[in-house]
C-alpha positions as CSV (number, residue, x, y, z in Angstrom):
1,M,27.6,-37.4,-15.9
2,N,31.2,-39.1,-15.6
3,T,33.5,-37.2,-13.6
4,E,37.0,-39.8,-14.2
5,K,39.7,-37.7,-15.4
6,K,41.5,-39.0,-18.4
7,P,45.3,-38.9,-18.3
8,A,47.1,-36.3,-19.6
9,V,48.5,-39.4,-22.8
10,L,44.7,-39.5,-23.8
11,K,44.1,-35.9,-23.4
12,E,47.3,-35.4,-25.9
13,L,46.3,-38.1,-27.8
14,N,43.0,-36.7,-28.8
15,R,44.1,-33.5,-29.4
16,R,46.1,-34.8,-32.2
17,A,43.4,-37.4,-33.8
18,K,40.9,-34.2,-34.3
19,R,43.8,-32.3,-36.5
20,P,43.2,-32.2,-40.3
21,N,44.1,-34.6,-42.3
22,R,46.7,-33.4,-44.1
23,L,48.6,-32.0,-40.4
24,R,48.2,-35.7,-39.1
25,T,51.1,-38.5,-38.3
26,E,52.5,-40.7,-41.3
27,V,55.3,-43.0,-39.7
28,N,56.8,-46.1,-41.7
29,L,57.5,-49.3,-40.1
30,W,61.1,-49.1,-40.1
31,R,60.8,-45.8,-38.2
32,L,58.8,-47.7,-35.5
33,Q,61.1,-50.3,-35.4
34,Q,63.7,-48.3,-34.3
35,I,61.4,-46.6,-31.4
36,A,60.5,-49.9,-30.3
37,E,64.1,-51.0,-29.6
38,K,64.7,-48.0,-27.3
39,N,61.3,-48.7,-26.0
40,P,60.4,-52.1,-25.3
41,Q,57.5,-52.9,-23.9
42,K,55.7,-49.7,-25.2
43,I,52.2,-49.5,-27.0
44,L,53.1,-47.2,-29.8
45,A,50.3,-44.7,-30.6
46,V,50.1,-42.6,-33.8
47,P,47.7,-40.4,-34.2
48,G,47.8,-40.6,-38.2
49,K,49.3,-43.1,-40.3
50,V,51.0,-46.5,-40.4
51,L,52.8,-46.9,-43.5
52,S,54.6,-49.6,-44.7
53,E,58.1,-49.2,-45.7
54,G,60.3,-51.8,-43.8
55,N,61.1,-54.5,-42.3
56,L,59.8,-55.9,-38.5
57,T,62.2,-58.2,-37.0
58,A,60.4,-57.9,-33.7
59,P,56.5,-58.1,-32.6
60,L,55.0,-54.6,-31.7
61,T,52.2,-53.2,-30.3
62,V,50.6,-50.3,-32.8
63,I,47.6,-48.1,-32.2
64,A,46.9,-45.8,-35.4
65,Q,44.1,-44.1,-36.7
66,K,44.9,-45.2,-40.2
67,Y,47.1,-48.6,-41.7
68,S,48.8,-49.5,-45.0
69,Q,47.0,-52.3,-46.2
70,H,50.6,-54.2,-46.0
71,A,51.7,-52.2,-43.2
72,A,48.8,-54.2,-41.2
73,E,49.9,-57.2,-42.9
74,K,53.7,-56.6,-41.8
75,I,52.9,-56.3,-38.7
76,T,50.7,-59.4,-37.9
77,K,52.8,-61.5,-40.1
78,A,55.7,-60.3,-36.9
79,K,53.5,-61.4,-34.6
80,G,52.5,-57.7,-33.3
81,R,49.7,-56.4,-33.1
82,A,47.8,-53.7,-35.2
83,L,45.6,-52.0,-33.1
84,L,42.4,-49.8,-34.3
85,W,42.1,-46.0,-32.7
86,A,39.3,-47.5,-31.3
87,E,40.7,-49.5,-28.9
88,L,43.2,-46.8,-27.3
89,P,40.7,-46.7,-23.7
90,K,41.6,-50.1,-23.1
91,Q,45.0,-49.2,-23.0
92,K,47.1,-48.7,-19.8
93,P,48.1,-45.5,-20.0
94,S,51.5,-45.7,-18.7
95,Q,52.1,-48.4,-21.5
96,I,51.6,-45.6,-24.4
97,L,54.1,-43.9,-26.3
98,I,53.3,-41.3,-28.7
99,I,54.7,-41.5,-31.7
100,G,54.9,-37.9,-33.9
């Protein structure tokens, strides 16, 4: 049995990820760009779907449950990283910023 405690940010993300699909967050790229400008060096965690509206001017690291095809392409084209939800535990909790 694993007795290691999960950090609070991971517990909160798991709680939000278990919500019904209709209650999950949908965030456009332009909004992620705005948030990243105010919070450099953070990993943006979206417990829902990232949509493709907007353009990126800087590389972002985003973890989400789902990406629209164009959103993932735009993130990688801007030299960012579009990570899947399964990669969440590998990240440092202090660098994660919950969006939505």
